[in-house]
N, C-alpha and C positions, 0 to 999 in steps of 0.2 A: 325452306318449304315454299311452295306457291300458297299464299295466304289471302283468301278474299276478303273484303272488308263489307259487311251490311250495316247500314245506319240509316236513321232519319236525320236529314239535315235541316235545321230550322230555317234557314233562309230560303229554301225551297218550299216550305209550305206557306211562309209567310207571303210569298210571291203569288202563291195561288190563291191567296185572301182569306187564309187561316189568321186567327188572332193571335196576340201574344201568350195569352193563357192556355189557348189549344195547343200551341206548339212549346210549352214550357219544359217538357222533358226531352226535347230534341236536341241533336248535337251541334255545336258551332263548327265552322269550318276550320278553326284552329286546333279542336280536339281531333279531327280526321288528319289534319298536317302532322301533327305531332306523333300520333300513333303510326302513322305510315312511316315518318323518319325512324322512329325507334325500332320498327320491324326491320327496316334495311339495316341498321346499325347491327342487329342481331344477327344478321346474314340471311334473311328471308326476303322473299319477293312478293311484296305487298301488291295487290290489285283491288282497286275500288270497284264494288258493285253497286251500292246504294240500298235503296229500300225494298220493302218485299217485291214489289212489282217489277223491279228491275231484276231482282234475284231471279223471279220466274222466266224473265224474257232471256237472260243469260242460260238458265239451265235448259230452256227448249232450243236453244242455239246451239246446245252441245258442251259449253263450258263447265270445266269442272276445276276443284281445287284440292289441295292435300288438307286443308284445314280452313274453316271460316271463322274469323273472328267477328262474333256478332254483338252489336250494340244496337239492333233496330228495337225500338219502342212500341212500333205499331200505332195506328191512329185510333182506332175505335174497339170497343167490347172488352169484356173482362180475358178474353183470350187473345189479346192483341200481342202481348210479349211472347205468346207461344208461336206465332205464326212463321217465323224465319225457322226456328228449331223444327217444327213439324214438317217444313217442305224439305229441309236438309235431311232429316230421318228418312223421308221417302227415297232420296238419291243416295243414301248411306254415306253422307259427307259429314265428317266430325265437325263441330263447332265448339268454341268457348262458352262456357258459362252453362246455365241450367236447362234441362229438358223441358218438352212442353207441358208436361203435368205440373212440374215445380213452377214454372213461369205462370201458368193460369193460377193455380192455388195460391202462391204469394201475394199476386196482385190483388186479390180478394181478401182483404184484412180480416175480416168476419171469420170466413173460412180457415185461414191461417191460426187466428187466436184459438178456434175451437180445438185444433190439433194440438197446439202447444199446451192449452189448458189440460188435455187428456193426457198428455206426456207428462203432466206433473210440474211443468215450466211455469214460474209466477208470470201472470198477465192480469191486467186489472180487469174488474168486472166490466161486462160489455153486454150490448143488444143490438142487432141488426134491424133497421126500420125499413121495411119494403113497402109498406102502406100505413094509413093512419093507427096511431097507438093509443091505448089508454093508460091512464097513469097507474093502473093496476098492473100493467106489464112491465112497469120498471120495477126492479127488486133490490136497486141500491140507492143510496142517497146522493143528492147534489153536494157539490158541483159536478156537472156532467162536460164532457167534451164530445163534440160531434165533427165528424169529416166525411166526405164519400168515401164509400166503401172501397173504391177501385182506381184511385188516383195516386200520383207519386208528385215529388218536387213542392210538397207543401199545397198542392191546388186545393182550394176550399178551405184551407186552414188560416184562421185570422182570429184576433183577440173575440170576436164574436162568436167564435166556437165554443168559447167557454159560457156554460148555461149555468146560473147560480139558483134558478127558482124551478121547481117542478112545473109550474104552470106555463113557463115560457119555452118547456122543452120541443113540445109538439109544433107550435108555429115556427120555431127555428128550423126544425128537421123539414117541415113542409117547404120552406123557402129553398133549403138545400137540395130537396129532392126534385123540385122543379128546375132548379137551376142546372144541376149535373146529370139528371135523367137516369139515376142508379141510387140503390139503396144508401142509406145514411148509416155509419157505424156510431153508436152511441157507446161511450165509456166513461167510466169514473174518472174524473180530471185530477191529475197527478200533478202537484205542485213543486216538487223537489227537483233535484239536480237531473241533468239530461246529458246522456252520453251516446256518441257513435262509435261503434266498434268495427275495426277493419279486420276481415277474415281472408286468407287464401288457402287454397287446396280443396280436397275433396274427401268425405268420409273420414276416415281414421287419419288421413294426412292433413286435414284442416288444422290450421294453426290461427291464433290471434296475432297479428302484426302490430296492434297498437289501439290506442283509445284516445278520442279527444272529448273533452268536455264544453259544451256549447254555453258561451255566455253572451247574452244580449246587452249590446251597449246603449247608451244614451241615444234617443231618436229612434230605436227599434220598436216595434211592435211587442210590447211587454207579455210575458207569461206563456208564449207560443213559440215554436219555431215554425213561423208562418211562410207562406209562398213569398211575402215582400221581404221577410228577414232572409231567405235562402237567395232571392234574385240579387238582392242587394249586400250580400253577405260581407264583401270587402270593407264596407263602411258601416254595417249595422251589427256585425257579429264577431267574436274574438273566440277563436279555436285554441283551446290549452291542452297540450299533451298529458294525459293523466296515467300516472305510474302506478301500475298494480301491487308492486312491490313496496311502495310507501302507504298506499290507501286501500284498505280491506274491502271497501265499498267497490272500488273500481276493480278489484279482484273478483269480486261478486259477479258483477255486472259482465266481466268477460267469461266467466264460467257459464252464467245463463245464455249468452250469446252462442258461444261455440256449441253448446249442446243443442240450441234451437237450430242451429246451422245444419248440424249432423241429422236430428231428427226429421228435418224438412226435406233432407236430400239435396241442398244446394251444392253448386260445383264451382270450383276454379278461384272465385273471388267476389266478395260483395261487402256488403254492410248491415249490421243489426242495430237499431235503435232502442235505447234502453231509457226509461224515465223512472224516478223515485218519488215515492209519496212523502208527505211532511214528517214522516219518521225516517226517512232515508232508507226505505227498502225498496230495492230495485225491481222494475217489472218490464219484461219483454212488450214492447210497442209493435214493432214491426221489421220484417227483413226485405233488403232489397238485393235481390240475386242478379240484377242488371244495373249495377251502380255507375253512375256518371264517371267519364274518364278524363274530363278536361284537366289538363296538368296543375293548374292553379286554382281552379274554381270548385272543382267536385270534392266531396269529402273523403273520398277512399284515396286519391293522390295527395291529399293534405295529409292525411296519418302517414301514408307511407314517408312522405319527405319529412314529416314532424319526428319519426323515429330513426330517421337516417338511412331508410332502405332507398328511397328516390323511385322516381318515376319508370325509369329504365329497367330496375330491378323488379318492380311490380309487374310490368307488362311482361318480363321474361317469366316469373312465377306463374302467371296466368296460362302462358303458351306451354310451359312444360307440364302442368297439371292437365290442360286440354290434350296435349299430345298423348298421353297415357291411353287415350281411347282411340287413337289411330290404329287400324289393323295393319299390320305388317305383312 
């Protein structure tokens, strides 16, 4: 197949003057190189497109592809991850990963948690702050955990995200609100074990491929899987493969994750994050339907390699799942 590659290259945006934090979710050159090589090995003809503006230019010039492997995160707005899928839908070009509705929904963590809660899937108590709040608005007890409602890669998450006193909550939220110019998600802080679950497939074909437990090492920012910890994960984090056949808690976390994946309508491959409270009860945190694919640095490939599936097999599964949507 002729497969186009859409992505946001971090180095391009850094060259334009954007900051490290603004470009945190964008791809490194080695990710595109690795994916391109794997697609060639699998017998496909990959063709680099680039970001959403380059995609528009190519479509206007008359270029078409059998399938687009979409990794474009977009730059601004809660609908940024939906931009490439929406444009490809207009041209009836199939693509990997989720559709515009799912991409917009899951980027907004508050909206996602509302649907998850209504579906009966356990998630921690929460509130979305869009403007000044009153203490009477908070219906659950501290400690609290705050983060921007529509960011990824741990942006906005640090030890200061943990708020121990009710009187400190509003000023901390105001700072975050001003810094990120978007609502703040306030959750009940969960202090227990943290898991990331890898999933491939769509609907009833979706399966859990494996789970890693996040262990913060000495020198890491403690208590949170923060932006700093993720960026420097090779030195600050140890990822341990968790076996659901030996640990009932892991099995329960995987069941929650797969159910959430299917309820939300996610496609092809991605991750679900689960965190436990101090009583070891697992709760849905968030889902990433556009997970990073750096072969050594990103969580999903780390899980895939850890369970013996490997990077090539992971990419092949994604292609096979997405290909089912190609009209013959």
